C-alpha positions as a Markdown table, in Angstrom:
| # | Residue | x | y | z |
|---|---|---|---|---|
| 1 | Unk | 23.5 | -57.4 | -5.1 |
| 2 | Unk | 22.7 | -56.6 | -8.7 |
| 3 | Unk | 20.6 | -53.7 | -7.5 |
| 4 | Unk | 23.5 | -51.9 | -5.8 |
| 5 | Unk | 25.7 | -52.6 | -8.8 |
| 6 | Unk | 23.1 | -51.0 | -11.1 |
| 7 | Unk | 22.7 | -48.0 | -8.8 |
| 8 | Unk | 26.4 | -47.4 | -8.9 |
| 9 | Unk | 26.4 | -47.5 | -12.7 |
| 10 | Unk | 23.6 | -45.0 | -12.7 |
| 11 | Unk | 25.4 | -42.9 | -10.2 |
| 12 | Unk | 28.6 | -43.0 | -12.4 |
| 13 | Unk | 26.5 | -42.0 | -15.4 |
| 14 | Unk | 25.1 | -39.0 | -13.5 |
| 15 | Unk | 28.6 | -38.0 | -12.4 |
| 16 | Unk | 29.9 | -38.1 | -15.9 |
| 17 | Unk | 27.0 | -36.1 | -17.2 |
| 18 | Unk | 27.5 | -33.4 | -14.6 |
| 19 | Unk | 31.2 | -33.3 | -15.3 |
| 20 | Unk | 30.6 | -32.9 | -19.1 |
| 21 | Unk | 28.1 | -30.2 | -18.5 |
| 22 | Unk | 30.5 | -28.3 | -16.1 |
| 23 | Unk | 33.2 | -28.5 | -18.7 |
| 24 | Unk | 30.8 | -27.4 | -21.5 |
| 25 | Unk | 31.8 | -30.6 | -23.4 |
| 26 | Unk | 28.8 | -31.1 | -25.6 |
| 27 | Unk | 30.5 | -33.8 | -27.8 |
| 28 | Unk | 31.4 | -36.0 | -24.8 |
| 29 | Unk | 27.9 | -35.4 | -23.3 |
| 30 | Unk | 26.3 | -36.6 | -26.5 |
| 31 | Unk | 28.5 | -39.6 | -26.7 |
| 32 | Unk | 27.9 | -40.6 | -23.1 |
| 33 | Unk | 24.1 | -40.3 | -23.5 |
| 34 | Unk | 24.2 | -42.3 | -26.8 |
| 35 | Unk | 26.4 | -45.0 | -25.5 |
| 36 | Unk | 24.2 | -45.3 | -22.4 |
| 37 | Unk | 21.1 | -45.3 | -24.5 |
| 38 | Unk | 19.4 | -42.6 | -22.5 |
| 39 | Unk | 17.7 | -39.4 | -23.6 |
| 40 | Unk | 17.9 | -36.1 | -21.7 |
| 41 | Unk | 14.1 | -35.8 | -21.5 |
| 42 | Unk | 14.0 | -39.2 | -19.7 |
| 43 | Unk | 16.6 | -38.5 | -17.1 |
| 44 | Unk | 16.3 | -34.7 | -16.7 |
| 45 | Unk | 14.2 | -34.9 | -13.4 |
| 46 | Unk | 16.4 | -37.7 | -12.0 |
| 47 | Unk | 19.9 | -36.4 | -12.5 |
| 48 | Unk | 21.1 | -33.7 | -10.0 |
| 49 | Unk | 24.4 | -31.9 | -10.3 |
| 50 | Unk | 25.3 | -30.3 | -6.9 |
| 51 | Unk | 21.6 | -30.3 | -6.1 |
| 52 | Unk | 20.5 | -28.7 | -9.3 |
| 53 | Unk | 19.0 | -30.1 | -12.4 |
| 54 | Unk | 21.2 | -30.4 | -15.5 |
| 55 | Unk | 20.0 | -27.1 | -17.0 |
| 56 | Unk | 20.6 | -25.1 | -13.9 |
| 57 | Unk | 24.0 | -26.7 | -13.6 |
| 58 | Unk | 24.8 | -25.6 | -17.1 |
| 59 | Unk | 23.6 | -22.0 | -16.3 |
| 60 | Unk | 25.8 | -21.9 | -13.1 |
| 61 | Unk | 28.7 | -23.4 | -15.0 |
| 62 | Unk | 28.4 | -20.9 | -17.9 |
| 63 | Unk | 28.2 | -23.9 | -20.2 |
| 64 | Unk | 26.4 | -22.4 | -23.2 |
| 65 | Unk | 27.0 | -25.3 | -25.6 |
| 66 | Unk | 25.9 | -28.1 | -23.3 |
| 67 | Unk | 23.1 | -25.9 | -21.9 |
| 68 | Unk | 21.7 | -25.2 | -25.4 |
| 69 | Unk | 21.9 | -28.9 | -26.2 |
| 70 | Unk | 19.9 | -29.7 | -23.0 |
| 71 | Unk | 17.3 | -27.1 | -23.9 |
| 72 | Unk | 16.9 | -28.4 | -27.4 |
| 73 | Unk | 16.4 | -32.0 | -26.1 |
| 74 | Unk | 13.8 | -31.1 | -23.6 |
| 75 | Unk | 10.1 | -31.0 | -24.5 |
| 76 | Unk | 8.8 | -27.4 | -24.8 |
| 77 | Unk | 6.2 | -28.2 | -22.1 |
| 78 | Unk | 8.9 | -28.6 | -19.5 |
| 79 | Unk | 10.2 | -25.1 | -20.1 |
| 80 | Unk | 6.9 | -23.2 | -20.6 |
| 81 | Unk | 6.3 | -22.5 | -17.0 |
| 82 | Unk | 9.3 | -20.2 | -16.9 |
| 83 | Unk | 10.6 | -21.8 | -13.7 |
| 84 | Unk | 14.2 | -22.1 | -15.0 |
| 85 | Unk | 14.2 | -18.5 | -16.1 |
| 86 | Unk | 12.8 | -17.3 | -12.8 |
| 87 | Unk | 15.4 | -19.5 | -10.9 |
| 88 | Unk | 18.2 | -18.0 | -13.0 |
| 89 | Unk | 17.1 | -14.5 | -12.5 |
| 90 | Unk | 16.6 | -15.0 | -8.8 |
| 91 | Unk | 20.0 | -16.5 | -8.3 |
| 92 | Unk | 22.1 | -13.9 | -10.2 |
| 93 | Unk | 22.3 | -15.7 | -13.5 |
| 94 | Unk | 19.8 | -13.5 | -15.4 |
| 95 | Unk | 22.6 | -12.5 | -17.9 |
| 96 | Unk | 23.2 | -16.1 | -19.0 |
| 97 | Unk | 23.0 | -16.6 | -22.7 |
| 98 | Unk | 20.9 | -19.7 | -22.0 |
| 99 | Unk | 18.0 | -17.5 | -20.9 |
| 100 | Unk | 17.4 | -16.4 | -24.5 |
| 101 | Unk | 17.7 | -20.1 | -25.6 |
| 102 | Unk | 15.1 | -21.2 | -23.0 |
| 103 | Unk | 12.8 | -18.4 | -23.9 |
| 104 | Unk | 13.0 | -19.1 | -27.6 |
| 105 | Unk | 12.4 | -22.9 | -27.1 |
| 106 | Unk | 9.5 | -22.3 | -24.7 |
| 107 | Unk | 8.0 | -19.6 | -26.8 |
| 108 | Unk | 8.1 | -17.1 | -23.9 |
């Protein structure tokens, strides 16, 4: 019973995170992460927003502020392969301002 309760709490956290990203509400995103005691780098692979990771969700949503916040809180090594840039360019988001932020952070 407690497992399903925990799962729903995690699910609610993921929903909130996705909503804040879509709304480009960096302040609320930061508060939610802090109050939940989680770091972006620790949940990045687990949280999916409409089937995409948080960074791709930010790119799709034109959420420059939250997207930049996500990029700055990810380890460089997770961006160095250029997969997020290739995905964005391949899906019509090559003009996103986040591409430059990703390139700068990853050293590409």
